[in-house]
Structures are given as C-alpha cells and as structure tokens.
GUDREN-455443 format. One line per field, with one value per residue (C-alpha): residue number from 0; x, y, z. Coordinates in steps of 0.5 Angstrom, whole numbers, plus 500, padded with zeros to 3 digits. Example, Ala and Ser with C-alpha at 12.3 -4.5 7.8 and 13.67 -1.06 7.14 Angstrom:
# residues 2
resi <- [0,1] $
X <- [525,527] $
Y <- [491,498] $
Z <- [516,514] $
# end
This chain:
# residues 160
resi <- [0,1,2,3,4,5,6,7,8,9,10,11,12,13,14,15,16,17,18,19,20,21,22,23,24,25,26,27,28,29,30,31,32,33,34,35,36,37,38,39,40,41,42,43,44,45,46,47,48,49,50,51,52,53,54,55,56,57,58,59,60,61,62,63,64,65,66,67,68,69,70,71,72,73,74,75,76,77,78,79,80,81,82,83,84,85,86,87,88,89,90,91,92,93,94,95,96,97,98,99,100,101,102,103,104,105,106,107,108,109,110,111,112,113,114,115,116,117,118,119,120,121,122,123,124,125,126,127,128,129,130,131,132,133,134,135,136,137,138,139,140,141,142,143,144,145,146,147,148,149,150,151,152,153,154,155,156,157,158,159] $
X <- [284,286,293,295,291,292,287,291,287,289,289,290,287,282,285,291,290,287,282,287,292,287,285,292,293,286,282,276,276,269,268,262,263,259,259,263,266,271,269,267,270,270,264,265,270,274,275,280,284,291,295,302,307,303,298,292,292,285,285,280,281,278,275,279,275,275,268,268,273,268,269,276,275,271,275,281,279,283,288,294,298,296,298,298,297,300,300,307,305,301,304,304,297,294,290,297,300,294,294,301,301,294,297,304,300,296,303,301,306,305,308,307,306,308,304,304,312,311,309,314,311,312,317,317,322,318,314,320,318,311,314,319,322,316,317,317,315,315,309,304,298,294,299,301,308,311,305,306,313,311,305,310,315,311,307,314,315,308,309,303] $
Y <- [868,869,870,877,878,877,877,880,880,885,883,886,888,894,901,898,902,897,901,907,903,900,908,910,905,906,913,909,904,901,899,897,900,902,907,906,910,915,914,908,901,896,890,886,888,894,893,896,895,897,896,894,893,888,885,888,887,886,888,885,888,884,887,887,885,878,877,877,871,868,874,873,866,867,873,869,863,863,869,869,873,876,883,884,891,892,899,900,905,899,893,886,883,876,877,879,873,868,871,870,863,862,865,861,854,856,857,863,869,874,881,885,893,896,902,909,909,916,917,919,913,908,902,897,893,890,886,881,875,875,877,871,871,874,881,887,894,901,905,911,909,916,920,914,914,908,904,904,901,896,893,893,890,884,883,882,876,873,867,864] $
Z <- [689,682,679,681,686,694,700,706,713,718,725,732,738,739,738,735,728,723,720,720,717,711,710,709,704,701,702,699,704,706,714,718,725,731,736,742,748,745,738,733,733,727,728,722,717,714,706,702,696,693,687,689,683,678,684,686,694,697,705,710,717,722,729,735,740,743,742,734,734,729,724,724,723,717,714,714,710,703,706,702,708,715,718,725,727,734,738,740,746,750,753,750,750,750,744,740,743,741,734,733,735,731,724,725,726,719,716,712,711,717,718,724,723,730,729,733,732,732,739,744,749,743,745,739,742,748,742,740,744,740,733,733,726,722,718,722,720,724,722,723,720,723,719,713,715,712,711,703,704,709,705,699,702,705,699,695,700,698,693,689] $
# end
C-alpha cells in the first residue's frame, strides 16, 4: 500500500464479532452477507476505513466459516497487519489456533482482540496459549468499548 495507508485484515471464527468490530470503527462499513439461522453472516468480506493519526487504515473483515479459507487467503495478500477477534465467552477453538500459527508463519504484526469482555460469562485468560506474545486488547465490539483505543495501539506498533 501507499505511504500513510495500512491494510489490516480481521480474522476470527463465526460469530466472534468481526463485523461488529469494523462497524464500531466505521459506521459506513460495507459488507457482503447472507441470511443464516439467528441472523446474518459474512460470506465474502467486510470493508471499513478509519483514520488513526496520520494513517488511513483499511480494514478487511474475513468470513469465519472454515469453508471460506480461500477468501481469507485472497484478502490476506499484501496485508500490513492482522487482527484476530476472539469470542471471550467461548472455549478456545481449532480455527483460532490455526489462524494464530498461520499468521505467525507469515510474519505480520498480529493483535488479538478479546471480544465480549463486557459479558459476565467472559473468560479471556483461557486464550493465553493461542495468543503467545502477540498484543492483546479487551474489547466489546457491540457497544464500541475500547475498539478505537485497541486499534490505535496496534497501528502504532506497525512499522512501514
């Protein structure tokens, strides 16, 4: 990307809060979704943009179902950083483990956003083995709690 612009991909499992995270940052976000039991789900991507300091950050949200691995691979091309949204009310899962390993192999800066931390059933510390030494931020994408601060903190770590 051009100087002053960052491409950040947002990964995570189904219903982790990827779309809500991007919408909390950019209310004019665009997304491609389909109906599913309980509401809708992203089937291609979410796209949002937000200015952080002197940088324009382009956010590409990826679908959370395993069958859309090819979409994640395509969207990840040329990314400057990756965010993994984790549902802190659910148990650690295989997809989050795979994403963590894959992103580490790619060598891009990674931040984990532990979402739904405002809910009583949240238990963020159980994700420590998947996270390793990546940066960690406790957020609530639905109510916007800490999303701007978390993204800003992560963007400040990306050197280009």
